N, C-alpha and C positions, 0 to 999 in steps of 0.2 A: 564581210566577215569582221567581227570585233574580237579584240584580244584582251584578256584579263590576266593579271598576275596574282598568284597566291603565294604567301610565305607561311611556312609552318615548321614545327620542330622536326618532323620527319615526313617521309613520303606517304605513310599511312594516314597521318593527320591531314596532309594536304589533299589527298584523294577524298577523304571524308568531307572536308570543307567544300571541295569542288562539286561533289555529288549533291550536297545539301543545298547549295546556292544555285547551281546551274542544271542539275538533273543529269540526264543521260545524253544531252546534246553538246557536251563539251569535249573537244578534241585536244589532247595534250600535244603541244608543239615542241616544247623543250623543258628541261629542268637542269638545275645546277645547285651546288652547295653554296650556302651563304658564308660569311666570315666566321660565324660560329659553327654549330653542328646542325643548323637548320637547312631547309631546302627552299628554293624558289622555283615555282612551276608556272609556266605560261600556257594558257589554254585558249583555243579559238571557239567562239560561240556562233553557231550557224544552225538554224532550225532544220536545214535540209540534210544534215549529217546522219548517216545510217549507223546502226549498231556495229556493222562491220568496220566502218571508218573509225569509230571510237576505239574498238579493240585493236585496230592497227596502230593507233596513237599510243595506247597503253603498251603494246608490245615494243614499239620503238623506244619508249621511255625506259622500259626494262632492259632493252639491249644497250642503251646508253649507260645505264647504271652498271651493267655487267662489264662494259668496256672500261669504265672508270675504276672498277674494282681490280681489274686485271692490270691496269697501268700504275697502281699504287706501288711505290718501291721503297718508301722510307719510313714514315711515321707509323708505328704499329697500331696506335690508337685509331688513326685514320683508316687503316686496313680493316681493323675490327669493326669500325662503324659501317664501312661499305658492305662487308660480309653480313652484318646484322641487317642492314637495309634490304639487301637482296633476299635474305631469308624471310623477312617480314612480308615483303611484297609477294612472295611465293607461298606464304602461309605456312612456312616451315619453322621449326624451332631454331633460334639463332645459334650459331656455332659458339662453343666455349672459347673464351679469350685465351690467347697465347700467354703462358705464364712468363712474367718478367724475371730476368736473372740479373741481380745487381753486380756491378763490375767489381772484380777482385783480380788484381794482376797475377798473383800467385796461382789462383785457380785457372785463369786463362792460359798461363804458361803450361800448366798440367794438361789442359785439354789439347793444346797445340802439339805438345810432345806425344800425347796419345795418338795423334794422327801421323806421327813420325816426321814432323817438320824438322828441318835442320835447326840446330840451336840458334845460329845466327839470325835466321829469318824469324823464328819464334820470338826471340827477344826484341827484335826490331818492331814486329807487329804489336807486341805487348806494350812497348814503350809508346808507340804512336797512339794506341788505343787509350792508354792512360792520359796522354796529353790532350786527347779530344774532350776530356772532362764530361763525357756522357755517362750517366749513371747506369744505363742498361748495357750489359755485357755484349749482347749481340750488336747493338748499334755502335758501341765503341769500337769493336773489331771491324765492323763494316766501314767505319770512317777511316780506320787504318788501312784496310784493304783498298779503299777507294783512291788512296794516294798512289797506289802501285798498279792497280788493274786497269788496263786500257782495252776497251772493247771496240772491235772493228769488224762487224759482220760482213759477210760476202754479199756483194750486189750481183746476183746471178743474172739479172735481166740485162745488164750492160756489159758484163765482163767478156773479154775475148777468150780467156781460158786460163788454166792454172797448171803448173807442174807440181805434182804431189811428191814430196820427198821426206826423208827422215830415217831414223834408225831401223834396223831390221826388227820385225815382230811387233811393230806399233799399230798395225792395222791400216797401212797406207792404201792398199788395194780396196779394202772395204770402204774406207773413207771416200775414195774416188767414186765408188759405186753409189754411196749415199748422196754425194754432191750431185751426181748424175740424176738420181731419182728426184731430188728437190728441183733441179732445173727443168726436167721433163714435166713435172707437175705444174711448174710455173709457165709452161708453154714454150720452152726453149728446145731447139734441136741440139742434141749432144753428140759429141764424137769422143769416144774413149780410145786412147792410144796407149798400147803396151810398149814401154821402152825397156822393161826388165825382161829380157828374153832368156836369161839364164837361171832365174829363180825357179825353184821346184813348183811346177804347176801354176806359176803366176799368170802366164798368158791365158791358159784355159779358164782360170778363175775369173779374170777380168772379162773374157768373152762371155761367160755365163751371166755375169752381172749386166753386161750390155744387152744381152737377149732378154733378161728379166725386166729391165726398166725401159726397153725400147730405144736404145741408143745405137748409133753406128759404132763399128769397131774395126781397128786396124792394128797391125804390129809394125813398129819402127825398128828395122834391123840395123839401121845406120843413122848417122846424123843427117845425111842427105835425105833419107826417107822421112825422117821426123820433120824436117823443115817443110817438105812437100805436103805432108799430111796436115800440118798446122795451117799451111797456106790454103789448102782445100777447105778446111774448117772455116777459116776466116771468110773466104769467098762465099761460102754457103750460109754465113751468119750463124754457124753452130758454135756452141761452147766446147772448146777443146780441153780435155782433161788427160794429162800425160802422167801415167803411173811409172815410177822409176824404181830402180833397185835400192834396197836398204844399204845404209852406210853409217859409220860412226862420225858424226860431225866434228869430233875432236881430232880426227885425222884430217888435217887441212888439205892434203893432196886429193884424197877421194872426195872430200866435201866440195872443194872448188870445182872438181870435174862434174859433180852432180848438179850444183847450182848453175853451172855453165849452160845446162839445158834451157833454163829460163831465159838467160841472156840471148842464147842462140835463137830461140823461138819468139822472143818478144813477149813472153808470158810471165806472170808473177809466180814466184815460188811459194808454196804453202807447205809448212812443216807440220808433221804429225808426231806427237808424243803420246805415250800411254799413261793413263791415270794409275795404272798398276805398277809403275816403276818405283825405284828407290828415289826418295825426294831429293837427296843431295845430287845423285847422278842426273836426275831430270834437270835440276838447276844448272849443272855444268853443260848439259847438252843444249839447253836453251841459250846459254851464253855463247856457246860455240856457233850455233845457228845464226845468232845475231851478228857475230863476227864475220860470217860468210856472206852477209847481206840479206838474209831472210828477214822479212818484216812482220809476217803474220803466222799465227799458230792455230792448229786444230788439236783438241785433246780427245782421245778415244778411250774406250773401255771403262767409262765411268760407272757402268752398271755392274762391273765385276769387282768392285772394291768398296770397303767401308772406311779404310784409312785414307784420308784425303791429302796427305803430305805432298805427294807428287803433283796432284792437281793444284794445290796452293803454290808450290814452287814454280810451276809453269805459268799459272795465271798472274803471278806477281813478277815475272821475269821482264826483261826489256822488250820482249816481243809483244805485239798487240794480239789479243785473243779474239779470233774470229768466231769459233763455235766449239761446243763440247758435244759429245755423243754419249748418251746413256741408254741407248736401245740396242738389243741384240739383233735386231732385224735390219735388213738392207734398206728398207723403206722408212726406217725410223727417222724422225725429224732431227735435224741438227738444231741446237739451241744456243742462244747467247746467255752468258753468265754475268750476273751483276755482283757487285761487292756485297750487297745485303744477302743474297741467296747463298753465297759462299760462306759468309759469316754465320748464317743460321745453321748450315750444314756442319760447320766446325764446332760450334758451341752447343747446339741442340742435338747431341749425338743420338738421342732416342729416335730422331726423325732424320735419317741420312738423306743426302741430296736426291738420291735415286727414288725416294718415296715421299719426299716432303711436299710435293704438289705446289711448288713455288711459282704458280702461274703469274703472280704479280711481279716476279723478278726474272724469270727465265722465259724467253720468247722464242717461238719456233719460226723456222723459215720453210 
């Protein structure tokens, strides 16, 4: 087998050159962008290759191009180039470019206040965005957010388990069900444990979720029972998910008691806050959770709000952000949030995060 390299301005030009010189017996092995906006394509030449093998090579190249497009997270012109490339390869009209919005500090402050960000956070982000010296409003805000937002996705394949905690009404039980659904899809055995035995309908709700996703279910009536159930999960190699009663993290007594579940079981505590809350209060809650020793955060109910002040407050807190949830369904994917996708949602208010399709910036598990 011989290998030949072609360099062209785009994939369509490269394919035309390959067909013209080598005919239909060329199998695409790989392609990559050059330092400019061209492409470099490597092809194999073998007279015994069939049409089916050629089409497989083309399909693989298209898949690689799609993966590159999904992984683009920064330069908007690069994103536009990849989208245009995919569209041309598929014979479709290229998408219209995203309009650029020039940086204006006063305008940015107005946009952030429109999302009900606390004044202190809004001014701090506007200051950092201005200091970035980026001319594009979205990119400048993304640079500011990137200084504060720490992403730490869950590693469900290796985790022993988690204690799900947080304020009342933030969707802890649903979040436990969603994590269970993701883990089951990834091939893990899951054990849902209800530690909130007094909440209205909490036990039965978690039981229904367990039945729905195919997870084991038990109720922990006491600390001794909880320890034994977690031990059984560990022995079976199952992911233990402990759903706890809601509490106000600013009440240090009840907070310490709830966080103690994690230390007792040897499991990490995951806090849940809602994107529908008041931004200042969410900031206070996140600070209190961090003071209790919680390290990671899940944000729920993103599908139910257009004002993203609470989301921004939580994402820029001292807690690392594991995932956000913007699906109303139990099996909806948990997603990671990037500084760029959050900046776009805050600046480009005509395309809120729940509908922006930021596949380049928000990844599912």
